[in-house]
N, CA, C and O atoms as a GROMACS GRO file, in nm:
protein
  536
    1UNK      N    1  -4.751   5.954   0.921
    1UNK     CA    2  -4.871   5.889   0.912
    1UNK      C    3  -4.860   5.745   0.967
    1UNK      O    4  -4.945   5.699   1.042
    2UNK      N    5  -4.751   5.675   0.926
    2UNK     CA    6  -4.744   5.539   0.981
    2UNK      C    7  -4.738   5.526   1.132
    2UNK      O    8  -4.798   5.436   1.191
    3UNK      N    9  -4.665   5.616   1.192
    3UNK     CA   10  -4.651   5.615   1.338
    3UNK      C   11  -4.787   5.640   1.406
    3UNK      O   12  -4.812   5.583   1.512
    4UNK      N   13  -4.874   5.724   1.349
    4UNK     CA   14  -5.003   5.749   1.405
    4UNK      C   15  -5.090   5.622   1.409
    4UNK      O   16  -5.152   5.587   1.510
    5UNK      N   17  -5.089   5.554   1.293
    5UNK     CA   18  -5.166   5.433   1.278
    5UNK      C   19  -5.118   5.317   1.374
    5UNK      O   20  -5.197   5.240   1.429
    6UNK      N   21  -4.987   5.314   1.387
    6UNK     CA   22  -4.925   5.217   1.484
    6UNK      C   23  -4.957   5.250   1.634
    6UNK      O   24  -4.974   5.159   1.714
    7UNK      N   25  -4.963   5.372   1.668
    7UNK     CA   26  -4.990   5.406   1.805
    7UNK      C   27  -5.146   5.379   1.835
    7UNK      O   28  -5.183   5.336   1.944
    8UNK      N   29  -5.231   5.407   1.733
    8UNK     CA   30  -5.370   5.369   1.744
    8UNK      C   31  -5.384   5.211   1.773
    8UNK      O   32  -5.459   5.164   1.859
    9UNK      N   33  -5.309   5.144   1.696
    9UNK     CA   34  -5.310   4.989   1.701
    9UNK      C   35  -5.256   4.944   1.848
    9UNK      O   36  -5.310   4.851   1.909
   10UNK      N   37  -5.149   5.016   1.898
   10UNK     CA   38  -5.104   4.982   2.030
   10UNK      C   39  -5.207   5.027   2.138
   10UNK      O   40  -5.222   4.956   2.238
   11UNK      N   41  -5.273   5.133   2.124
   11UNK     CA   42  -5.376   5.177   2.219
   11UNK      C   43  -5.499   5.074   2.213
   11UNK      O   44  -5.553   5.030   2.314
   12UNK      N   45  -5.532   5.045   2.102
   12UNK     CA   46  -5.645   4.944   2.089
   12UNK      C   47  -5.609   4.806   2.154
   12UNK      O   48  -5.690   4.742   2.220
   13UNK      N   49  -5.486   4.768   2.132
   13UNK     CA   50  -5.442   4.636   2.190
   13UNK      C   51  -5.425   4.647   2.345
   13UNK      O   52  -5.450   4.549   2.416
   14UNK      N   53  -5.382   4.764   2.397
   14UNK     CA   54  -5.373   4.784   2.542
   14UNK      C   55  -5.516   4.787   2.600
   14UNK      O   56  -5.538   4.726   2.704
   15UNK      N   57  -5.610   4.854   2.540
   15UNK     CA   58  -5.747   4.855   2.580
   15UNK      C   59  -5.807   4.707   2.594
   15UNK      O   60  -5.869   4.669   2.693
   16UNK      N   61  -5.781   4.634   2.485
   16UNK     CA   62  -5.834   4.504   2.478
   16UNK      C   63  -5.773   4.418   2.585
   16UNK      O   64  -5.845   4.340   2.648
   17UNK      N   65  -5.646   4.428   2.609
   17UNK     CA   66  -5.579   4.362   2.712
   17UNK      C   67  -5.634   4.396   2.851
   17UNK      O   68  -5.657   4.308   2.935
   18UNK      N   69  -5.655   4.533   2.873
   18UNK     CA   70  -5.713   4.574   3.001
   18UNK      C   71  -5.852   4.517   3.024
   18UNK      O   72  -5.888   4.469   3.132
   19UNK      N   73  -5.926   4.524   2.918
   19UNK     CA   74  -6.069   4.464   2.934
   19UNK      C   75  -6.061   4.317   2.959
   19UNK      O   76  -6.143   4.268   3.036
   20UNK      N   77  -5.970   4.242   2.902
   20UNK     CA   78  -5.963   4.094   2.926
   20UNK      C   79  -5.921   4.065   3.069
   20UNK      O   80  -5.967   3.969   3.132
   21UNK      N   81  -5.829   4.152   3.120
   21UNK     CA   82  -5.772   4.127   3.253
   21UNK      C   83  -5.879   4.167   3.346
   21UNK      O   84  -5.895   4.097   3.447
   22UNK      N   85  -5.958   4.272   3.325
   22UNK     CA   86  -6.068   4.310   3.417
   22UNK      C   87  -6.179   4.205   3.409
   22UNK      O   88  -6.240   4.176   3.512
   23UNK      N   89  -6.208   4.152   3.302
   23UNK     CA   90  -6.308   4.042   3.297
   23UNK      C   91  -6.271   3.920   3.367
   23UNK      O   92  -6.354   3.858   3.434
   24UNK      N   93  -6.133   3.878   3.353
   24UNK     CA   94  -6.081   3.767   3.422
   24UNK      C   95  -6.086   3.786   3.574
   24UNK      O   96  -6.122   3.696   3.650
   25UNK      N   97  -6.048   3.910   3.616
   25UNK     CA   98  -6.046   3.938   3.760
   25UNK      C   99  -6.188   3.924   3.816
   25UNK      O  100  -6.208   3.864   3.921
   26UNK      N  101  -6.286   3.982   3.744
   26UNK     CA  102  -6.422   3.986   3.792
   26UNK      C  103  -6.478   3.839   3.801
   26UNK      O  104  -6.551   3.806   3.893
   27UNK      N  105  -6.442   3.760   3.708
   27UNK     CA  106  -6.481   3.615   3.708
   27UNK      C  107  -6.421   3.550   3.826
   27UNK      O  108  -6.493   3.478   3.895
   28UNK      N  109  -6.298   3.569   3.857
   28UNK     CA  110  -6.235   3.515   3.974
   28UNK      C  111  -6.294   3.560   4.102
   28UNK      O  112  -6.310   3.485   4.198
   29UNK      N  113  -6.326   3.686   4.100
   29UNK     CA  114  -6.389   3.738   4.232
   29UNK      C  115  -6.524   3.682   4.256
   29UNK      O  116  -6.562   3.656   4.370
   30UNK      N  117  -6.602   3.662   4.145
   30UNK     CA  118  -6.740   3.609   4.165
   30UNK      C  119  -6.725   3.456   4.202
   30UNK      O  120  -6.806   3.404   4.279
   31UNK      N  121  -6.631   3.390   4.151
   31UNK     CA  122  -6.609   3.252   4.190
   31UNK      C  123  -6.570   3.249   4.342
   31UNK      O  124  -6.620   3.165   4.417
   32UNK      N  125  -6.487   3.334   4.383
   32UNK     CA  126  -6.434   3.338   4.524
   32UNK      C  127  -6.559   3.367   4.619
   32UNK      O  128  -6.577   3.304   4.724
   33UNK      N  129  -6.643   3.466   4.575
   33UNK     CA  130  -6.768   3.493   4.656
   33UNK      C  131  -6.854   3.374   4.659
   33UNK      O  132  -6.908   3.344   4.765
   34UNK      N  133  -6.874   3.304   4.553
   34UNK     CA  134  -6.962   3.178   4.550
   34UNK      C  135  -6.903   3.075   4.646
   34UNK      O  136  -6.977   3.015   4.724
   35UNK      N  137  -6.774   3.054   4.642
   35UNK     CA  138  -6.702   2.960   4.725
   35UNK      C  139  -6.716   2.988   4.878
   35UNK      O  140  -6.738   2.900   4.961
   36UNK      N  141  -6.700   3.119   4.905
   36UNK     CA  142  -6.722   3.156   5.043
   36UNK      C  143  -6.874   3.135   5.099
   36UNK      O  144  -6.900   3.107   5.216
   37UNK      N  145  -6.962   3.153   5.001
   37UNK     CA  146  -7.107   3.121   5.030
   37UNK      C  147  -7.123   2.983   5.057
   37UNK      O  148  -7.191   2.948   5.154
   38UNK      N  149  -7.064   2.893   4.977
   38UNK     CA  150  -7.074   2.746   4.989
   38UNK      C  151  -7.018   2.712   5.125
   38UNK      O  152  -7.081   2.639   5.201
   39UNK      N  153  -6.898   2.763   5.157
   39UNK     CA  154  -6.836   2.728   5.286
   39UNK      C  155  -6.930   2.765   5.402
   39UNK      O  156  -6.947   2.687   5.496
   40UNK      N  157  -6.993   2.889   5.393
   40UNK     CA  158  -7.087   2.930   5.494
   40UNK      C  159  -7.200   2.838   5.505
   40UNK      O  160  -7.240   2.804   5.617
   41UNK      N  161  -7.257   2.795   5.397
   41UNK     CA  162  -7.371   2.696   5.392
   41UNK      C  163  -7.325   2.566   5.466
   41UNK      O  164  -7.394   2.516   5.555
   42UNK      N  165  -7.209   2.517   5.427
   42UNK     CA  166  -7.160   2.393   5.489
   42UNK      C  167  -7.141   2.408   5.640
   42UNK      O  168  -7.182   2.320   5.717
   43UNK      N  169  -7.083   2.513   5.683
   43UNK     CA  170  -7.066   2.538   5.830
   43UNK      C  171  -7.208   2.549   5.899
   43UNK      O  172  -7.230   2.481   5.999
   44UNK      N  173  -7.298   2.625   5.852
   44UNK     CA  174  -7.429   2.632   5.902
   44UNK      C  175  -7.511   2.501   5.906
   44UNK      O  176  -7.591   2.474   5.996
   45UNK      N  177  -7.483   2.423   5.800
   45UNK     CA  178  -7.550   2.287   5.792
   45UNK      C  179  -7.503   2.197   5.897
   45UNK      O  180  -7.583   2.131   5.962
   46UNK      N  181  -7.367   2.191   5.918
   46UNK     CA  182  -7.306   2.118   6.022
   46UNK      C  183  -7.353   2.154   6.155
   46UNK      O  184  -7.380   2.068   6.240
   47UNK      N  185  -7.363   2.295   6.179
   47UNK     CA  186  -7.408   2.336   6.305
   47UNK      C  187  -7.548   2.296   6.331
   47UNK      O  188  -7.580   2.258   6.444
   48UNK      N  189  -7.635   2.302   6.234
   48UNK     CA  190  -7.771   2.265   6.250
   48UNK      C  191  -7.785   2.114   6.270
   48UNK      O  192  -7.868   2.072   6.351
   49UNK      N  193  -7.712   2.034   6.205
   49UNK     CA  194  -7.711   1.888   6.224
   49UNK      C  195  -7.664   1.856   6.368
   49UNK      O  196  -7.725   1.774   6.437
   50UNK      N  197  -7.558   1.919   6.412
   50UNK     CA  198  -7.505   1.888   6.546
   50UNK      C  199  -7.608   1.933   6.655
   50UNK      O  200  -7.634   1.863   6.753
   51UNK      N  201  -7.666   2.054   6.633
   51UNK     CA  202  -7.766   2.096   6.727
   51UNK      C  203  -7.888   2.003   6.741
   51UNK      O  204  -7.940   1.980   6.850
   52UNK      N  205  -7.931   1.951   6.624
   52UNK     CA  206  -8.043   1.853   6.630
   52UNK      C  207  -8.003   1.728   6.702
   52UNK      O  208  -8.079   1.677   6.783
   53UNK      N  209  -7.874   1.673   6.673
   53UNK     CA  210  -7.836   1.553   6.743
   53UNK      C  211  -7.824   1.589   6.900
   53UNK      O  212  -7.868   1.509   6.982
   54UNK      N  213  -7.767   1.702   6.939
   54UNK     CA  214  -7.762   1.728   7.083
   54UNK      C  215  -7.907   1.743   7.141
   54UNK      O  216  -7.932   1.701   7.254
   55UNK      N  217  -7.996   1.798   7.068
   55UNK     CA  218  -8.133   1.824   7.119
   55UNK      C  219  -8.194   1.678   7.132
   55UNK      O  220  -8.264   1.650   7.229
   56UNK      N  221  -8.165   1.589   7.035
   56UNK     CA  222  -8.222   1.450   7.048
   56UNK      C  223  -8.164   1.381   7.167
   56UNK      O  224  -8.239   1.309   7.234
   57UNK      N  225  -8.033   1.396   7.203
   57UNK     CA  226  -7.976   1.336   7.318
   57UNK      C  227  -8.038   1.390   7.443
   57UNK      O  228  -8.063   1.317   7.538
   58UNK      N  229  -8.062   1.515   7.443
   58UNK     CA  230  -8.119   1.572   7.567
   58UNK      C  231  -8.271   1.547   7.585
   58UNK      O  232  -8.314   1.520   7.697
   59UNK      N  233  -8.352   1.554   7.479
   59UNK     CA  234  -8.489   1.537   7.487
   59UNK      C  235  -8.553   1.416   7.438
   59UNK      O  236  -8.674   1.398   7.452
   60UNK      N  237  -8.469   1.325   7.375
   60UNK     CA  238  -8.532   1.199   7.318
   60UNK      C  239  -8.606   1.225   7.188
   60UNK      O  240  -8.664   1.130   7.135
   61UNK      N  241  -8.610   1.337   7.134
   61UNK     CA  242  -8.681   1.371   7.010
   61UNK      C  243  -8.614   1.484   6.941
   61UNK      O  244  -8.531   1.549   7.004
   62UNK      N  245  -8.640   1.512   6.820
   62UNK     CA  246  -8.584   1.620   6.745
   62UNK      C  247  -8.662   1.747   6.764
   62UNK      O  248  -8.781   1.745   6.792
   63UNK      N  249  -8.589   1.861   6.747
   63UNK     CA  250  -8.659   1.994   6.758
   63UNK      C  251  -8.747   2.013   6.635
   63UNK      O  252  -8.712   1.966   6.527
   64UNK      N  253  -8.864   2.082   6.650
   64UNK     CA  254  -8.951   2.112   6.539
   64UNK      C  255  -8.906   2.232   6.460
   64UNK      O  256  -8.949   2.246   6.345
   65UNK      N  257  -8.821   2.321   6.514
   65UNK     CA  258  -8.781   2.440   6.443
   65UNK      C  259  -8.644   2.485   6.501
   65UNK      O  260  -8.600   2.438   6.606
   66UNK      N  261  -8.582   2.576   6.431
   66UNK     CA  262  -8.456   2.632   6.474
   66UNK      C  263  -8.475   2.709   6.605
   66UNK      O  264  -8.383   2.716   6.687
   67UNK      N  265  -8.595   2.767   6.625
   67UNK     CA  266  -8.625   2.846   6.746
   67UNK      C  267  -8.613   2.762   6.868
   67UNK      O  268  -8.562   2.806   6.971
   68UNK      N  269  -8.658   2.640   6.858
   68UNK     CA  270  -8.651   2.548   6.979
   68UNK      C  271  -8.500   2.520   7.006
   68UNK      O  272  -8.462   2.507   7.122
   69UNK      N  273  -8.416   2.512   6.908
   69UNK     CA  274  -8.276   2.483   6.926
   69UNK      C  275  -8.213   2.611   6.990
   69UNK      O  276  -8.126   2.601   7.077
   70UNK      N  277  -8.258   2.730   6.947
   70UNK     CA  278  -8.206   2.858   7.008
   70UNK      C  279  -8.248   2.855   7.159
   70UNK      O  280  -8.167   2.880   7.247
   71UNK      N  281  -8.376   2.824   7.184
   71UNK     CA  282  -8.432   2.834   7.328
   71UNK      C  283  -8.349   2.731   7.410
   71UNK      O  284  -8.322   2.760   7.527
   72UNK      N  285  -8.312   2.630   7.364
   72UNK     CA  286  -8.236   2.534   7.439
   72UNK      C  287  -8.085   2.563   7.454
   72UNK      O  288  -8.011   2.494   7.524
   73UNK      N  289  -8.045   2.670   7.383
   73UNK     CA  290  -7.901   2.720   7.393
   73UNK      C  291  -7.818   2.630   7.303
   73UNK      O  292  -7.698   2.625   7.328
   74UNK      N  293  -7.865   2.562   7.206
   74UNK     CA  294  -7.792   2.476   7.114
   74UNK      C  295  -7.747   2.554   6.996
   74UNK      O  296  -7.650   2.515   6.931
   75UNK      N  297  -7.812   2.661   6.965
   75UNK     CA  298  -7.772   2.754   6.861
   75UNK      C  299  -7.780   2.904   6.920
   75UNK      O  300  -7.865   2.934   7.004
   76UNK      N  301  -7.694   2.987   6.878
   76UNK     CA  302  -7.688   3.117   6.920
   76UNK      C  303  -7.802   3.194   6.872
   76UNK      O  304  -7.862   3.269   6.948
   77UNK      N  305  -7.835   3.179   6.746
   77UNK     CA  306  -7.949   3.242   6.668
   77UNK      C  307  -7.984   3.147   6.560
   77UNK      O  308  -7.908   3.056   6.527
   78UNK      N  309  -8.110   3.171   6.498
   78UNK     CA  310  -8.146   3.089   6.378
   78UNK      C  311  -8.036   3.115   6.267
   78UNK      O  312  -7.994   3.226   6.238
   79UNK      N  313  -8.003   3.010   6.218
   79UNK     CA  314  -7.903   3.013   6.097
   79UNK      C  315  -7.961   3.052   5.972
   79UNK      O  316  -8.070   3.006   5.937
   80UNK      N  317  -7.890   3.139   5.895
   80UNK     CA  318  -7.950   3.189   5.764
   80UNK      C  319  -7.885   3.109   5.654
   80UNK      O  320  -7.765   3.082   5.655
   81UNK      N  321  -7.968   3.071   5.559
   81UNK     CA  322  -7.926   2.992   5.448
   81UNK      C  323  -7.966   3.077   5.321
   81UNK      O  324  -8.081   3.066   5.280
   82UNK      N  325  -7.883   3.157   5.259
   82UNK     CA  326  -7.931   3.239   5.142
   82UNK      C  327  -7.976   3.153   5.028
   82UNK      O  328  -7.921   3.046   5.000
   83UNK      N  329  -8.078   3.201   4.963
   83UNK     CA  330  -8.150   3.139   4.848
   83UNK      C  331  -8.226   3.012   4.890
   83UNK      O  332  -8.253   2.926   4.806
   84UNK      N  333  -8.259   3.000   5.018
   84UNK     CA  334  -8.330   2.883   5.058
   84UNK      C  335  -8.452   2.926   5.148
   84UNK      O  336  -8.452   3.030   5.212
   85UNK      N  337  -8.548   2.840   5.146
   85UNK     CA  338  -8.670   2.858   5.221
   85UNK      C  339  -8.630   2.806   5.370
   85UNK      O  340  -8.524   2.749   5.392
   86UNK      N  341  -8.722   2.830   5.463
   86UNK     CA  342  -8.694   2.781   5.604
   86UNK      C  343  -8.693   2.628   5.598
   86UNK      O  344  -8.759   2.561   5.519
   87UNK      N  345  -8.614   2.585   5.686
   87UNK     CA  346  -8.610   2.425   5.691
   87UNK      C  347  -8.737   2.378   5.752
   87UNK      O  348  -8.793   2.430   5.848
   88UNK      N  349  -8.778   2.270   5.683
   88UNK     CA  350  -8.889   2.187   5.743
   88UNK      C  351  -8.834   2.054   5.793
   88UNK      O  352  -8.766   1.978   5.724
   89UNK      N  353  -8.872   2.032   5.922
   89UNK     CA  354  -8.818   1.916   5.994
   89UNK      C  355  -8.920   1.805   5.989
   89UNK      O  356  -9.035   1.832   6.023
   90UNK      N  357  -8.888   1.679   5.948
   90UNK     CA  358  -8.975   1.572   5.942
   90UNK      C  359  -8.913   1.463   6.021
   90UNK      O  360  -8.827   1.394   5.968
   91UNK      N  361  -8.952   1.440   6.150
   91UNK     CA  362  -8.891   1.343   6.234
   91UNK      C  363  -8.965   1.214   6.228
   91UNK      O  364  -9.088   1.208   6.230
   92UNK      N  365  -8.880   1.102   6.220
   92UNK     CA  366  -8.938   0.971   6.217
   92UNK      C  367  -8.846   0.889   6.314
   92UNK      O  368  -8.729   0.866   6.284
   93UNK      N  369  -8.900   0.848   6.424
   93UNK     CA  370  -8.828   0.777   6.527
   93UNK      C  371  -8.695   0.841   6.554
   93UNK      O  372  -8.695   0.954   6.604
   94UNK      N  373  -8.584   0.781   6.526
   94UNK     CA  374  -8.447   0.837   6.557
   94UNK      C  375  -8.387   0.896   6.428
   94UNK      O  376  -8.265   0.916   6.421
   95UNK      N  377  -8.468   0.923   6.325
   95UNK     CA  378  -8.412   0.983   6.199
   95UNK      C  379  -8.488   1.113   6.179
   95UNK      O  380  -8.607   1.121   6.208
   96UNK      N  381  -8.420   1.212   6.130
   96UNK     CA  382  -8.472   1.339   6.099
   96UNK      C  383  -8.441   1.379   5.960
   96UNK      O  384  -8.324   1.376   5.920
   97UNK      N  385  -8.547   1.419   5.880
   97UNK     CA  386  -8.521   1.464   5.745
   97UNK      C  387  -8.539   1.616   5.750
   97UNK      O  388  -8.644   1.663   5.793
   98UNK      N  389  -8.440   1.691   5.708
   98UNK     CA  390  -8.454   1.835   5.702
   98UNK      C  391  -8.463   1.878   5.557
   98UNK      O  392  -8.373   1.850   5.478
   99UNK      N  393  -8.573   1.948   5.520
   99UNK     CA  394  -8.590   1.982   5.379
   99UNK      C  395  -8.595   2.134   5.367
   99UNK      O  396  -8.641   2.205   5.456
  100UNK      N  397  -8.546   2.180   5.251
  100UNK     CA  398  -8.545   2.316   5.217
  100UNK      C  399  -8.545   2.328   5.062
  100UNK      O  400  -8.482   2.250   4.990
  101UNK      N  401  -8.624   2.434   5.016
  101UNK     CA  402  -8.629   2.457   4.872
  101UNK      C  403  -8.529   2.563   4.838
  101UNK      O  404  -8.521   2.665   4.906
  102UNK      N  405  -8.448   2.541   4.730
  102UNK     CA  406  -8.343   2.637   4.682
  102UNK      C  407  -8.402   2.724   4.587
  102UNK      O  408  -8.463   2.673   4.492
  103UNK      N  409  -8.393   2.857   4.598
  103UNK     CA  410  -8.439   2.958   4.510
  103UNK      C  411  -8.325   3.041   4.456
  103UNK      O  412  -8.285   3.140   4.517
  104UNK      N  413  -8.271   3.002   4.341
  104UNK     CA  414  -8.161   3.080   4.286
  104UNK      C  415  -8.220   3.152   4.163
  104UNK      O  416  -8.297   3.092   4.087
  105UNK      N  417  -8.186   3.274   4.143
  105UNK     CA  418  -8.235   3.347   4.032
  105UNK      C  419  -8.191   3.302   3.896
  105UNK      O  420  -8.261   3.316   3.796
  106UNK      N  421  -8.068   3.244   3.894
  106UNK     CA  422  -8.021   3.200   3.768
  106UNK      C  423  -8.106   3.092   3.704
  106UNK      O  424  -8.134   3.098   3.585
  107UNK      N  425  -8.148   2.988   3.788
  107UNK     CA  426  -8.229   2.885   3.736
  107UNK      C  427  -8.364   2.940   3.688
  107UNK      O  428  -8.410   2.902   3.580
  108UNK      N  429  -8.422   3.023   3.758
  108UNK     CA  430  -8.553   3.083   3.728
  108UNK      C  431  -8.538   3.152   3.593
  108UNK      O  432  -8.618   3.124   3.503
  109UNK      N  433  -8.442   3.242   3.573
  109UNK     CA  434  -8.428   3.322   3.455
  109UNK      C  435  -8.405   3.227   3.334
  109UNK      O  436  -8.455   3.253   3.225
  110UNK      N  437  -8.331   3.120   3.354
  110UNK     CA  438  -8.296   3.029   3.247
  110UNK      C  439  -8.420   2.963   3.199
  110UNK      O  440  -8.427   2.941   3.078
  111UNK      N  441  -8.523   2.928   3.278
  111UNK     CA  442  -8.640   2.857   3.238
  111UNK      C  443  -8.762   2.948   3.211
  111UNK      O  444  -8.871   2.896   3.185
  112UNK      N  445  -8.748   3.081   3.216
  112UNK     CA  446  -8.858   3.160   3.202
  112UNK      C  447  -8.914   3.158   3.062
  112UNK      O  448  -9.033   3.179   3.040
  113UNK      N  449  -8.822   3.133   2.967
  113UNK     CA  450  -8.867   3.137   2.825
  113UNK      C  451  -8.953   3.028   2.780
  113UNK      O  452  -9.015   3.040   2.674
  114UNK      N  453  -8.961   2.917   2.853
  114UNK     CA  454  -9.036   2.798   2.813
  114UNK      C  455  -9.180   2.827   2.848
  114UNK      O  456  -9.212   2.878   2.955
  115UNK      N  457  -9.271   2.791   2.747
  115UNK     CA  458  -9.421   2.804   2.768
  115UNK      C  459  -9.467   2.676   2.832
  115UNK      O  460  -9.416   2.566   2.812
  116UNK      N  461  -9.569   2.705   2.911
  116UNK     CA  462  -9.641   2.584   2.972
  116UNK      C  463  -9.547   2.498   3.051
  116UNK      O  464  -9.566   2.376   3.054
  117UNK      N  465  -9.441   2.555   3.118
  117UNK     CA  466  -9.351   2.475   3.190
  117UNK      C  467  -9.364   2.518   3.342
  117UNK      O  468  -9.347   2.634   3.381
  118UNK      N  469  -9.396   2.414   3.422
  118UNK     CA  470  -9.418   2.440   3.560
  118UNK      C  471  -9.281   2.417   3.626
  118UNK      O  472  -9.236   2.303   3.633
  119UNK      N  473  -9.213   2.526   3.677
  119UNK     CA  474  -9.081   2.507   3.738
  119UNK      C  475  -9.102   2.494   3.886
  119UNK      O  476  -9.170   2.574   3.951
  120UNK      N  477  -9.039   2.386   3.938
  120UNK     CA  478  -9.031   2.349   4.082
  120UNK      C  479  -8.892   2.381   4.120
  120UNK      O  480  -8.798   2.342   4.052
  121UNK      N  481  -8.875   2.458   4.237
  121UNK     CA  482  -8.742   2.480   4.280
  121UNK      C  483  -8.682   2.364   4.335
  121UNK      O  484  -8.753   2.291   4.403
  122UNK      N  485  -8.553   2.332   4.316
  122UNK     CA  486  -8.489   2.208   4.363
  122UNK      C  487  -8.497   2.204   4.516
  122UNK      O  488  -8.482   2.304   4.586
  123UNK      N  489  -8.523   2.076   4.563
  123UNK     CA  490  -8.526   2.056   4.710
  123UNK      C  491  -8.403   1.993   4.760
  123UNK      O  492  -8.350   1.901   4.697
  124UNK      N  493  -8.353   2.041   4.872
  124UNK     CA  494  -8.241   1.991   4.941
  124UNK      C  495  -8.297   1.914   5.058
  124UNK      O  496  -8.380   1.965   5.132
  125UNK      N  497  -8.250   1.786   5.075
  125UNK     CA  498  -8.293   1.704   5.192
  125UNK      C  499  -8.171   1.648   5.265
  125UNK      O  500  -8.085   1.584   5.205
  126UNK      N  501  -8.164   1.673   5.391
  126UNK     CA  502  -8.047   1.629   5.474
  126UNK      C  503  -8.105   1.536   5.576
  126UNK      O  504  -8.207   1.566   5.638
  127UNK      N  505  -8.041   1.423   5.595
  127UNK     CA  506  -8.080   1.320   5.688
  127UNK      C  507  -7.993   1.337   5.815
  127UNK      O  508  -7.871   1.349   5.807
  128UNK      N  509  -8.056   1.338   5.925
  128UNK     CA  510  -7.980   1.345   6.057
  128UNK      C  511  -8.024   1.224   6.142
  128UNK      O  512  -8.142   1.194   6.156
  129UNK      N  513  -7.932   1.163   6.191
  129UNK     CA  514  -7.962   1.041   6.273
  129UNK      C  515  -7.928   1.074   6.424
  129UNK      O  516  -7.815   1.111   6.457
  130UNK      N  517  -8.023   1.058   6.507
  130UNK     CA  518  -8.001   1.078   6.644
  130UNK      C  519  -7.962   0.949   6.721
  130UNK      O  520  -8.026   0.845   6.704
  131UNK      N  521  -7.861   0.957   6.803
  131UNK     CA  522  -7.807   0.847   6.868
  131UNK      C  523  -7.845   0.843   7.019
  131UNK      O  524  -7.816   0.940   7.091
  132UNK      N  525  -7.904   0.743   7.066
  132UNK     CA  526  -7.949   0.741   7.210
  132UNK      C  527  -7.827   0.696   7.289
  132UNK      O  528  -7.749   0.615   7.238
  133UNK      N  529  -7.807   0.746   7.411
  133UNK     CA  530  -7.704   0.710   7.492
  133UNK      C  531  -7.743   0.582   7.573
  133UNK      O  532  -7.858   0.577   7.617
  134UNK      N  533  -7.663   0.485   7.594
  134UNK     CA  534  -7.694   0.367   7.663
  134UNK      C  535  -7.627   0.358   7.790
  134UNK      O  536  -7.644   0.259   7.862
   0.00000   0.00000   0.00000
């Protein structure tokens, strides 16, 4: 009888350890996926900024859309930014403000329980400065 209870305890401990290891691995995998997405965002954002600067040097003004940058050969294709709306470009002389709204499900789900709360998605604004050649 004692041996049978001890083996059940060992089995339960092994299952608990396996569940803990699986949960830890899943958490690390999700974090890795998120970090890859952040790196992709940074790379695309740098490409978009550089394309706008190059367009400014060529045309003396900023592009109104990513499509203009593609047409000029400064981008291979419009860049995708997951969980974000299309970029809006607001040019002011030699400065460009690029704005996008971020739409992540976790923030929306977190705030759905509040009554009479108007949720606005967070805005991301990036400033690009165009330099004229002298």
